[in-house]
C-alpha positions in Angstrom: 91.7 105.3 91.5 92.5 102.6 88.9 96.0 101.7 87.9 98.0 98.8 86.7 100.8 96.9 88.5 103.4 95.1 86.4 104.1 91.6 87.5 106.4 89.4 85.4 106.0 91.7 82.4 102.1 91.5 82.5 99.9 94.4 83.7 97.3 93.6 86.4 94.5 96.0 87.4 94.8 97.5 90.8 92.2 99.6 92.6 90.9 100.0 96.2 87.4 98.5 96.7 85.3 97.1 99.5 86.4 93.7 98.3 90.0 94.6 98.7 89.3 95.9 102.2 87.5 92.7 103.2 90.4 90.6 101.7 92.9 92.6 103.8 90.8 92.0 107.0 90.7 88.3 106.2 94.5 88.2 105.6 95.6 90.3 108.5 92.7 90.5 111.0 93.1 94.3 110.8 91.0 97.0 109.2 92.6 99.0 106.3 92.3 102.0 108.5 94.7 100.4 110.9 97.5 100.0 108.3 100.8 101.4 109.6 102.1 103.5 106.7 105.6 102.5 107.7 104.9 98.8 107.5 106.0 97.5 104.2 104.5 94.1 104.9 101.0 95.5 105.6 101.2 97.7 102.5 102.3 94.7 100.4 99.3 92.7 101.7 96.9 95.6 100.9 98.4 96.0 97.4 97.9 92.2 96.9 94.3 92.6 98.0 93.7 95.5 95.7 95.1 93.6 92.7 93.2 90.4 93.6 89.9 92.2 94.0 90.4 94.3 90.8 91.2 91.2 88.8 88.2 89.4 90.1 86.0 92.4 89.3 87.4 92.6 85.7 87.4 88.9 85.1 91.2 88.7 84.7 92.9 85.5 85.9 95.0 86.0 89.0 96.3 82.8 90.6 99.2 84.1 92.7 99.4 83.5 96.4 100.3 86.4 98.6 103.9 85.1 98.8 104.2 84.5 95.1 102.9 88.0 94.5 105.3 89.5 97.0 108.2 87.6 95.4 107.4 89.3 92.1 106.7 92.9 93.2 109.7 95.1 93.3 110.3 97.9 95.8 109.9 100.3 93.0 106.5 98.9 92.2 105.5 99.3 95.8 106.8 102.9 96.0 105.0 103.9 92.8 101.7 102.4 94.1 102.2 104.0 97.5 102.8 107.4 95.8 99.6 106.9 93.7 97.4 106.2 96.8 98.9 109.1 98.7 98.5 111.6 95.9 94.7 111.9 96.2 95.1 112.6 100.0 97.7 115.3 99.3 95.4 116.8 96.7 92.4 116.9 99.1 94.6 118.5 101.8 95.7 121.2 99.3 92.1 121.9 98.2 91.0 122.1 101.8 93.8 124.6 102.6 92.8 126.8 99.7 89.1 126.7 100.6 89.7 127.9 104.2 89.8 131.7 104.7 93.1 133.1 105.6 93.4 134.0 109.3 93.3 137.7 110.0 96.5 139.1 111.5 96.4 141.9 114.0 
């Protein structure tokens, strides 16, 4: 899933990758699988890591520290990104439900 995040009027690439996961571990000491979906701070760190990693991969300059990044990302940006990362999970759940045979009622 590739998308762009607007920061100060400029679009930055954002996508999950192994590099983003390793950056998150380095920043927090936690695995991405341990993120509390209700923790705005953990989600902000992961978003930062996804942007930093995608910029590195694409050769786009990204010189913001985590705090500089957080100061520039709006709650709306975070909510849009969170919806976009949750959409594939919801789609997979729907496909799985449709592929399972309906239970027989007696």
